[in-house]
N, C-alpha and C positions, 0 to 999 in steps of 0.2 A: 535643323532637326536635331533632336536629342533623344537619348535612350534613358535618361535619368534627369531628375531635377537637381542632382548634386552639383552640377556645374553652374547652374544659375545661383544657388546658394553661395557657392564659392566666390563667384564673381561679385555679387552684391557685397559680401564681406571684404573682398579685395578693394573695392571702390571706397567703402566707408571706413575701413580700418587702416588699409595700407596707402590710400590715396591714389590707387591705380586709375587709369582711364586715359582717353585720348583728348579730353578737353573737359572743362568744368570740373576739374579734380579738386579734392579737399586738401588744403594746406595742412602741414603737420600739426599746427595748433588747433585745427578744426576737426581732426580725426577722432574716431571713437575707439573704445575698448570693446572687446566681445563680451556681451552681457548674458544674462540668464533669462529663461522664458518667464512669462507672467506666472505668478503662483509661487515662485521661489521666495524664500524669506526676505523681507524688506531689508533687514540688517545686512545680509550678505550682499544684496544688490547695492546698498548704500556704500559699503566698504569699497566695492569696485568703482562706483561712480565718483568717489572722493578724488581719485587720481585723474580720471577722465570720464566724461559721459559715456555710457555703455549702450550698445545696441544688440537686439536679438531679432533675427529675421524669421518670419513665418509665412509659408505659402499655403494658399487654399485653392483647390481646384474648383473651377466653375463648370460650366456646361461645355460639352464637346460641340463644336460648331461646324466642323468639317470632317469628313472621313467617317465612313461606317466602320463597324468592327472588323470587316474583312479588308479594309484599306491598309496601305502600307504607311500611311501617315495620319495622325490624329491632331487636330488643332483644338486647343482648349482655351477658354478664358480663364485667367488666374487673377487672384487678388494677393497682393504682397503687403504684409503688415510689418512695419519696423517698430518694435517696442523699444523705447528709449528711457533710460534712467539718468536723471540729473540730480546731483547732490545739492541739497539746500540745507545750509547750517541753521543757525539760530534764527527764528522767525520774528524776533521782537523788533526788528528794524524794517519797517515797510519798504523803504527805498532799496534795501538789499534783496528783499523778496521780489520786488518789481524788476530789478536788474537781472536776477536769475531767470525770471519768466521771459524777459526780452531775449536773453541768450538762448533759451530753449526754443523760442520762436525762430530765431536766426538759424539754429541748427536745422529746423525743418526746411527752411528755404534753401540751405546749402545741400541737404540730402536730395531735395526735389531737383535742384539744378543738375546734380551729378547723375542721378538715376534716370532722369528723363532726357538725357543727352544720348542720342542713338549709338554712337560708336563705343560708349563706355561699357555696355553690357553685351556686346556681340559674342565675346569669347573670354575665357579665363586667361590668366597670365601664361598658363601652360599651353594655350591654343585650343582648348576644348570648347566646342560650340555650346552656348547656354540654352539654345532652343527657343529663345525669346523671339517671337515672330517678327516684331518690328524693330528689334535690337534696342528698344527703350521701353520704359514704362510710362503709363499715362498717370498724371497726378490725380490724387484724391484730395484728402485733407489731413488735418492733424487735430488731435484733441488731448486734453489733459485727462488721464484716466483717474488719477488719484494723487493725493499728497499723503504720504505715509509718515506718521509721527513716530520717531524711534527713540524718543527720550527728550530730555531738556534742551539739548543743543543740536539734534540731528533730525533732518527731514529728508524725504526723497520724493522728487517729482517724477511721475511716471506718465509718459506720453505714448501715443500711437499714431504713426504716420501710415496712410494707406495709398496704394497704387494699384492699377490694373494693367493687364497686358495680355498678350497672346502667347501660348506655349505650344510649340510644334513638337509632338512626341512621335517617335518611331518605335513601334513595338519590336 
């Protein structure tokens, strides 16, 4: 049970950025930088993604499925979106574009493996419970949101990965 979603956000970032976890962790070369939410300027996002692909985590509350308003515990369905930015340089060479798309696909599969492995999301590194009901997320899918053209030699690939889960909240 949790009294805030802050610990769940913290733990997802710990897994994706720091490589934390009890299994199926991300190697240093596969980790992400902390990114910006959708809507931020593409050039700012591209600058961050040049160094390392970046992620931004967003939680959406679904329906309350257990516990009335007078209950001491409320169980909610949640949807977790991971917005990813991947830098794509000059697009004039189709093989390079394809290679970057393959790498972005691989990133989704690594994220899915890490976030859907139960013990990885149970608690933060500091020991705070995340409130995730099953201690893992259920996989959704991923999609390319857009390719942002930033000039003659810069492009940004923006992806969204989705997951669902149960969040146990104690008011």
